[in-house]
C-alpha positions as CSV (number, residue, x, y, z in Angstrom):
1,M,-9.0,-12.9,-46.9
2,K,-8.8,-16.3,-45.2
3,I,-10.0,-19.3,-47.2
4,D,-12.8,-20.1,-44.7
5,E,-14.2,-16.6,-45.2
6,L,-15.0,-17.4,-48.8
7,I,-17.3,-20.3,-47.9
8,D,-20.9,-19.3,-47.2
9,T,-22.2,-20.3,-43.8
10,D,-25.0,-22.3,-45.4
11,F,-22.7,-24.4,-47.5
12,S,-23.4,-28.1,-47.2
13,G,-20.9,-30.7,-48.5
14,C,-17.2,-31.2,-48.6
15,I,-14.2,-29.2,-49.9
16,A,-10.7,-30.4,-50.4
17,I,-7.8,-28.2,-51.6
18,R,-4.5,-29.9,-52.2
19,E,-1.2,-28.6,-53.4
20,H,2.0,-30.7,-53.7
21,D,0.3,-33.5,-51.8
22,R,-0.4,-31.2,-48.9
23,H,-4.0,-30.2,-47.9
24,I,-4.5,-26.5,-47.6
25,L,-8.2,-27.2,-46.7
26,Q,-10.0,-30.5,-46.2
27,K,-13.4,-29.9,-44.4
28,A,-17.0,-31.1,-44.3
29,Y,-20.0,-28.8,-43.8
30,G,-23.7,-29.2,-43.1
31,Y,-25.7,-32.4,-42.8
32,A,-25.9,-35.7,-44.6
33,D,-29.3,-36.2,-43.0
34,M,-31.0,-32.9,-42.1
35,P,-33.9,-34.1,-39.9
36,N,-31.6,-36.3,-37.8
37,K,-28.8,-33.8,-37.8
38,I,-26.2,-36.3,-39.0
39,P,-23.2,-34.2,-40.2
40,N,-21.3,-34.6,-43.4
41,E,-17.8,-35.9,-42.9
42,L,-14.8,-36.3,-45.1
43,N,-15.6,-39.9,-45.8
44,T,-19.3,-39.1,-46.7
45,R,-20.3,-40.4,-50.1
46,F,-22.0,-37.8,-52.3
47,A,-23.9,-38.0,-55.5
48,T,-22.0,-36.3,-58.3
49,A,-24.5,-36.2,-61.3
50,S,-22.6,-35.9,-64.6
51,A,-19.2,-36.2,-63.1
52,G,-19.4,-39.9,-63.7
53,K,-18.9,-39.3,-67.5
54,V,-15.2,-39.1,-66.9
55,F,-15.2,-42.6,-65.5
56,V,-17.1,-44.0,-68.4
57,A,-14.6,-42.2,-70.8
58,V,-11.7,-43.9,-69.0
59,G,-13.4,-47.3,-69.4
60,I,-14.0,-46.7,-73.1
61,L,-10.4,-45.6,-73.7
62,Q,-9.1,-48.7,-71.8
63,L,-11.1,-50.9,-74.3
64,I,-9.6,-48.9,-77.2
65,E,-6.1,-49.5,-75.8
66,Q,-6.9,-53.2,-75.5
67,G,-7.9,-53.3,-79.2
68,K,-11.5,-54.3,-78.4
69,I,-13.0,-51.2,-80.0
70,K,-11.8,-48.2,-82.0
71,L,-12.6,-44.5,-81.9
72,E,-13.9,-44.8,-85.5
73,D,-16.3,-47.7,-84.7
74,T,-19.9,-46.9,-85.2
75,I,-22.9,-47.5,-82.9
76,G,-24.6,-49.4,-85.6
77,N,-21.8,-52.0,-85.6
78,L,-21.3,-52.1,-81.9
79,L,-24.8,-52.3,-80.6
80,P,-27.6,-54.7,-81.6
81,L,-30.4,-52.0,-81.4
82,D,-33.0,-50.6,-83.8
83,F,-31.9,-47.0,-84.0
84,Y,-34.9,-45.8,-85.9
85,Q,-34.1,-42.2,-87.1
86,I,-30.7,-42.1,-85.3
87,D,-27.7,-42.2,-87.6
88,R,-26.1,-45.7,-87.2
89,D,-22.7,-44.2,-88.3
90,I,-22.2,-42.1,-85.2
91,T,-18.7,-42.9,-84.0
92,V,-17.3,-43.6,-80.5
93,K,-15.2,-40.5,-80.8
94,Q,-18.3,-38.4,-81.6
95,L,-20.0,-39.7,-78.5
96,L,-16.9,-39.0,-76.3
97,T,-16.7,-35.4,-77.6
98,H,-20.4,-34.4,-77.6
99,T,-20.4,-34.0,-81.4
100,S,-22.7,-36.9,-82.3
101,G,-26.1,-35.2,-82.7
102,I,-27.8,-38.2,-81.1
103,P,-31.1,-37.2,-79.5
104,D,-30.6,-36.1,-75.9
105,Y,-33.0,-37.5,-73.4
106,F,-32.3,-34.5,-71.3
107,D,-31.6,-31.6,-73.6
108,E,-30.2,-28.9,-71.3
109,S,-30.7,-26.2,-74.0
110,V,-34.5,-26.9,-73.9
111,M,-35.3,-28.3,-70.4
112,E,-34.4,-26.3,-67.4
113,E,-35.0,-28.9,-64.7
114,Y,-34.0,-32.6,-64.7
115,E,-37.2,-33.2,-62.6
116,E,-39.2,-32.6,-65.8
117,L,-38.2,-35.9,-67.2
118,W,-40.2,-37.9,-64.6
119,K,-43.6,-36.3,-65.0
120,D,-44.6,-39.0,-67.5
121,Y,-41.9,-41.7,-66.9
122,P,-41.3,-42.7,-63.3
123,N,-37.7,-42.3,-62.2
124,Y,-37.8,-45.5,-60.2
125,K,-37.8,-47.4,-63.5
126,I,-34.2,-46.2,-64.3
127,R,-31.9,-48.8,-62.8
128,T,-29.8,-49.6,-65.9
129,S,-28.6,-47.6,-68.9
130,K,-31.1,-49.6,-71.1
131,D,-33.9,-48.3,-69.0
132,L,-33.3,-44.9,-70.6
133,L,-33.8,-46.1,-74.1
134,P,-37.5,-45.2,-74.3
135,L,-36.7,-41.6,-73.6
136,F,-34.6,-41.1,-76.8
137,I,-34.4,-44.1,-79.1
138,Q,-37.3,-43.1,-81.4
139,K,-36.5,-39.4,-81.5
140,P,-34.8,-37.7,-84.6
141,M,-31.2,-36.6,-84.7
142,M,-30.6,-33.2,-83.1
143,Y,-28.2,-32.3,-86.0
144,P,-26.0,-34.2,-88.5
145,K,-23.3,-36.1,-86.7
146,G,-20.0,-34.3,-86.4
147,E,-21.5,-30.9,-87.3
148,K,-21.0,-29.2,-83.9
149,F,-20.3,-29.5,-80.2
150,Q,-23.4,-29.7,-78.0
151,Y,-23.3,-31.3,-74.5
152,N,-25.2,-34.5,-74.7
153,N,-26.2,-37.0,-71.9
154,T,-27.5,-39.7,-74.3
155,G,-24.1,-40.0,-75.8
156,F,-22.6,-41.3,-72.6
157,V,-25.6,-43.6,-71.9
158,V,-24.7,-45.2,-75.2
159,L,-21.0,-45.4,-74.3
160,G,-22.1,-47.2,-71.1
161,L,-24.1,-49.6,-73.3
162,I,-21.1,-50.2,-75.5
163,I,-19.0,-51.1,-72.4
164,E,-21.7,-53.6,-71.5
165,E,-21.9,-55.1,-75.0
166,V,-18.1,-55.4,-75.4
167,T,-17.3,-56.7,-71.9
168,G,-20.4,-58.7,-71.0
169,Q,-20.6,-56.8,-67.7
170,A,-22.8,-54.1,-66.3
171,F,-21.0,-50.8,-67.0
172,D,-20.8,-50.0,-63.3
173,E,-19.3,-53.5,-62.5
174,Y,-16.7,-52.9,-65.2
175,L,-15.8,-49.5,-63.8
176,A,-15.6,-50.9,-60.3
177,N,-13.1,-53.5,-61.4
178,Q,-11.1,-51.6,-64.0
179,V,-11.2,-47.9,-62.8
180,F,-12.2,-47.7,-59.2
181,A,-10.2,-50.7,-57.8
182,P,-6.9,-49.8,-59.6
183,A,-7.2,-46.2,-58.3
184,G,-8.0,-47.3,-54.7
185,M,-11.4,-45.7,-54.9
186,S,-13.0,-48.0,-52.4
187,D,-15.8,-45.6,-51.5
188,T,-17.0,-45.0,-55.1
189,G,-19.9,-46.7,-56.8
190,Y,-23.3,-46.5,-58.5
191,F,-26.0,-47.1,-55.8
192,E,-29.8,-47.3,-56.0
193,L,-31.5,-44.4,-54.0
194,D,-33.8,-46.9,-52.3
195,R,-30.8,-49.1,-51.3
196,L,-28.1,-46.7,-50.4
197,P,-25.2,-48.1,-48.4
198,A,-23.7,-46.5,-45.3
199,R,-22.2,-43.0,-45.3
200,C,-24.2,-41.7,-48.3
201,A,-25.5,-38.1,-48.0
202,N,-29.1,-37.3,-48.9
203,A,-29.4,-34.5,-51.5
204,Y,-31.9,-31.8,-50.7
205,I,-33.9,-29.3,-52.7
206,Y,-35.5,-26.2,-51.2
207,D,-39.3,-25.8,-51.5
208,K,-39.9,-22.0,-51.7
209,V,-43.6,-22.4,-51.2
210,R,-43.5,-24.5,-48.1
211,E,-40.1,-23.1,-47.0
212,E,-38.5,-26.4,-46.2
213,Y,-36.1,-28.9,-47.8
214,Y,-37.1,-32.2,-49.3
215,T,-34.9,-35.0,-50.7
216,N,-34.3,-35.5,-54.4
217,I,-35.3,-39.2,-54.5
218,Y,-38.2,-38.4,-57.0
219,S,-36.1,-36.0,-59.0
220,V,-33.2,-38.1,-60.4
221,D,-32.6,-41.6,-61.8
222,V,-32.9,-44.1,-59.0
223,K,-29.5,-45.5,-60.1
224,G,-26.8,-43.8,-62.1
225,T,-26.2,-44.6,-65.8
226,G,-23.4,-43.9,-68.3
227,A,-24.5,-40.3,-68.2
228,G,-23.6,-40.0,-64.5
229,G,-24.8,-40.7,-61.0
230,A,-21.8,-42.1,-59.2
231,F,-21.5,-41.6,-55.5
232,T,-18.0,-40.8,-54.2
233,T,-15.9,-39.0,-51.6
234,V,-13.5,-36.1,-52.0
235,N,-10.7,-38.5,-51.0
236,D,-11.6,-40.9,-53.7
237,I,-11.6,-38.1,-56.3
238,E,-8.0,-37.2,-55.3
239,K,-7.1,-40.9,-55.7
240,F,-8.7,-40.8,-59.2
241,W,-6.5,-37.8,-60.3
242,D,-3.4,-39.5,-58.8
243,A,-4.1,-42.7,-60.7
244,L,-4.8,-40.9,-63.9
245,F,-1.6,-38.9,-63.8
246,S,0.5,-41.8,-62.6
247,Y,-0.8,-43.8,-65.6
248,K,-2.4,-46.6,-63.6
249,L,-5.6,-46.3,-65.6
250,L,-4.4,-45.4,-69.1
251,S,-1.0,-45.3,-70.9
252,P,0.8,-41.9,-71.0
253,G,-0.1,-41.5,-74.7
254,M,-3.8,-42.2,-74.2
255,T,-3.9,-40.0,-71.1
256,G,-2.5,-37.2,-73.2
257,E,-5.2,-37.8,-75.9
258,M,-7.9,-37.8,-73.2
259,L,-6.7,-34.4,-71.9
260,K,-6.3,-32.8,-75.4
261,E,-8.8,-30.4,-76.8
262,H,-11.1,-32.3,-79.2
263,S,-14.2,-30.2,-79.3
264,G,-16.0,-27.2,-77.7
265,N,-15.5,-23.5,-77.9
266,E,-14.9,-20.3,-75.8
267,K,-18.6,-19.9,-75.1
268,E,-19.6,-23.4,-74.1
269,G,-16.2,-24.6,-72.8
270,F,-13.6,-26.9,-74.3
271,Y,-13.7,-30.7,-74.1
272,G,-11.3,-33.6,-74.3
273,Y,-12.6,-37.2,-74.1
274,G,-15.1,-37.2,-71.3
275,I,-13.5,-34.3,-69.5
276,W,-13.8,-30.5,-69.5
277,L,-10.7,-28.3,-70.2
278,K,-10.2,-24.9,-68.7
279,K,-8.3,-22.5,-71.0
280,E,-5.8,-20.6,-68.8
281,E,-4.3,-17.2,-69.4
282,D,-1.2,-18.8,-71.0
283,N,-3.4,-20.6,-73.5
284,T,-2.8,-24.0,-71.9
285,F,-5.6,-26.2,-70.7
286,T,-6.3,-27.7,-67.3
287,P,-8.7,-30.5,-66.8
288,Y,-11.8,-30.6,-64.7
289,F,-15.1,-32.6,-64.4
290,Q,-18.4,-31.5,-63.0
291,G,-22.0,-32.5,-62.4
292,C,-25.3,-30.9,-61.5
293,D,-28.6,-32.4,-60.6
294,P,-31.5,-31.3,-58.4
295,G,-29.8,-31.0,-54.9
296,V,-26.4,-32.0,-56.3
297,S,-23.4,-29.9,-57.4
298,F,-19.9,-31.1,-58.0
299,I,-16.6,-29.9,-59.6
300,S,-13.0,-31.1,-59.4
301,W,-10.2,-29.2,-61.1
302,Y,-6.6,-30.2,-61.4
303,H,-3.5,-28.2,-62.5
304,P,-0.8,-30.8,-63.4
305,G,2.0,-28.2,-63.7
306,E,1.4,-26.7,-60.2
307,N,0.3,-30.1,-58.7
308,K,-2.8,-28.4,-57.4
309,N,-6.3,-29.9,-57.0
310,L,-9.6,-28.5,-55.8
311,T,-12.7,-30.7,-55.3
312,L,-16.0,-29.3,-54.1
313,V,-19.3,-31.2,-53.7
314,S,-22.6,-30.1,-52.3
315,N,-25.7,-32.0,-51.3
316,L,-27.7,-28.8,-51.4
317,G,-26.8,-27.9,-55.0
318,C,-24.7,-24.9,-53.8
319,N,-22.8,-22.9,-56.3
320,V,-19.6,-24.8,-56.4
321,W,-18.5,-23.1,-59.6
322,K,-18.4,-19.6,-58.2
323,L,-16.8,-20.9,-55.1
324,L,-14.1,-22.7,-57.1
325,R,-13.3,-19.5,-58.9
326,N,-12.9,-17.6,-55.7
327,L,-10.8,-20.3,-54.1
328,R,-8.5,-20.5,-57.1
329,T,-7.9,-16.8,-56.8
330,A,-7.3,-17.0,-53.1
331,I,-4.7,-19.7,-53.3
């Protein structure tokens, strides 16, 4: 079966498959703007939801390498906040590995749709990581710190706040200077939905009742936070992998620590520092990062040994996970 035959005719977004620096497939599908029939292109910038956690993790690990913070540092010592019922002794490492137990403002084990968050708290208020504080700061711990692995969005919001406290910069400005610029990711950034720059795709949700698509502008944070929300291109994602594995972002030792299994399990998946790890048949791990929001789906997987990389992003929330599995089998 040809690779193109695996891709549904209604797929909207971009797909890039690269092996040994040669593209097997690099193609855009569907529309960035449906009503005006403006097509997606390879340099179209897509929202990526939780994929941004990997960039925040790199930023934190850089600060650790610089000696400005430690993995064992606690949120109580790093941030001048009243944490109410939240354990002040949660560590940076526990935040990075989703083992902190900190109350999750979007608990995916309880809430099915991210849109539910904005019924009582307008999404247009979320323009900085601090703007999310009211959604979790007075809630109780989910479980004692370090007790188990449970994917947690609040943990990375707090990591973003730590970057801001330590550097004196907005977390996205820090990432722009210390992660995106060194990697050559000139099309990546955190943009406000009501102030999107050129070449950004709208993300669409299907209304089954009215049988039409509508944009997700009232369904997600108006601007990304430490938990995610970066806009990027498939080309920039490839540049990120290249920079990570050529040690432009972190030292070889810290890169190895980032990509080492620190938490997770067979059922929920294995996790390094801010990055997912796929357990292969030979019991080795390959890294990937992913994101999902209303109208948004993203995944990028890399096999260092085979120098193989697949990146899929959709502005219709298409099932990129199933497609990735099929494409991996095909190549």
